[in-house]
N, C-alpha and C positions, 0 to 999 in steps of 0.2 A: 830146243826151245829158246826163242829170242824175245827180247822186250821190244814191243812195237810202239811203245809210248802210250800216252793218254788216249782213251777211247773217244773218238770224235764222230765217226760215221761208220755204220755197220748195217749191211743189208737194206739200204735205203732209209735207215733211221738215223737221225742226227742227235748227238748227245752233246749238250753244252753245260759246262760247269759254272756255277755261280756260288755266292756265299751261302745261299739258302740250301743248295744241294745240286743235284744233276737233273737237267731238263731233257726229256726225250720228246722229239717232234719229227714230223715227216713233211716239212714245208716243200722241199724239192720234189718229193714223190707226188704230193698232192698237185703241185704245179704241172708236173709231167702228165698226170692223169687228166687234168682239166684241159691241157693243151691237146692231148691225143683225142679227146672227145669233143673238141671245139667248143668248150665252155669256159675258156679263160676270160672272156669279156662279158660273161653273164651277170645279171643282177644277183646280189646275195640276199639271203634270208636270215632271220634272227633265230629261227628254231629248225631243228633237223626234220621233224615230222609234224604235220598238221594235226591238231587235236580232233578227235572224233572221226578220224579217217578209217573207213572200212574197206578192205581190199577183198574182193570176191574172186573165187577161182572159176575160170571158164565162163564168164558172163557173155552170152551170145551177142549182145548189143555192143560190146566193147571190141575194138579193132585189135587184131594180132599185131605184134611187133617182131622184129628180127631177134630170134632167140639167141643167136651167137653173140650179137652186140650186147644184149641184155646180160648174158652170162659173163662177158668180159667186164662189164661195168660192176656187176656184183662182186666178181673176183678182186678187182682193184679196190673196191670199198672194204672188202673183208680184210685185206692186208693193211689198209689204212687204220682199220678198227683196232689194230694192236697198240697203237699209241693214242687213240682217240676213243675212249670209252663212251663219250657222249653220243656217238652215232650207232652204238651197238644195237639198241632197240629197233631203230629204223632199218638197219641192215637185216636184222632177224625177220622183220615184217616182209621185206621184199624178197628175201631168199626163199621163202615158201612157194614162190610162184615161178621158179626157174624153168619148169618143164613146159609151161603154157603161159608165157608172158603176154600181157595185154597193155593197151595204151595207158590205162589208169595206173598200172604198176610202174610203167616207165616214167610217168609224171612224178611219182614218189621218189624214184631213184634220182631223177634230175633235181628234185628239191634237196635231197641229201648232198648232191654235188654243189648246188648253189649255197648251201649252208657251209660246206667246206671252203668255198671261195671266200666267204665272209669271215671265216675263222681260221684262215690258213696258218696264222702264227701261234695257234694254241698248241700246247703240249702237256705232258705229264711231268710233274716235279717229284723227284725222289729226295725228300728232305734229309739233311744231315742232322742227326740227333745230338744236340749239344747238352741237353738236360732232360731230366725225366718229364718235366712239364710239357716240353715240346712234343713228346710222343703221344700226347692226348689229342693231337690234331691230325686230321687226314687231309692231305692236299689233293684236290680234285683236278682242276685244269688251271693252266697258267698261260697268260699272254706274255710273250717275250719277243722283243725286237732285237735282232742281232745285227750288229754292224761289222763288216769284214774290213780289217785294216791289214793290208799286205798279207801276212801269213797268219797272224794271231787273231783270234776272235774274242771280242769283248762284249759281254752281255750288257744291255742297256734297258732302262725303263721296265723293270720286272714287277709285275703285279700278280699276286696269287690269291686264289679263292680258297679260304679255309673253312672246313666244316667241323664242328665240335662233335666228338664221338661220345 
């Protein structure tokens, strides 16, 4: 057993230390997925799923799409979901239609990808408990902009979204 140093990148997930705790994000993986699917230059959206959206199975009026491409997109989104709980509901919706994907399902998948494009710097913060009072908060998502300087990474402009338990 040897010491490999501080955890910074593991299985496509980046870990960045800050004073508040450790931030887990997948900025590089999301960029690669968007590039692979030719959606790197797409417009972003503010929400992952449209409200009131109803997805039906096997609608005969709806055009079929390439099932292999659809499954690849869902697989990529499912892995990204490990560090992005905000897209879990949308991925659950579109995962139900993997055996017979239609054009309406593909539109929802592309909306999820467009949401990721706009929130590519989001991640999950694992806070450092310094006091008992701080443990009353649950940190949901965090926006972080990381600047790379030679070898060392320095977190900058950290904003967190706190929810009272």
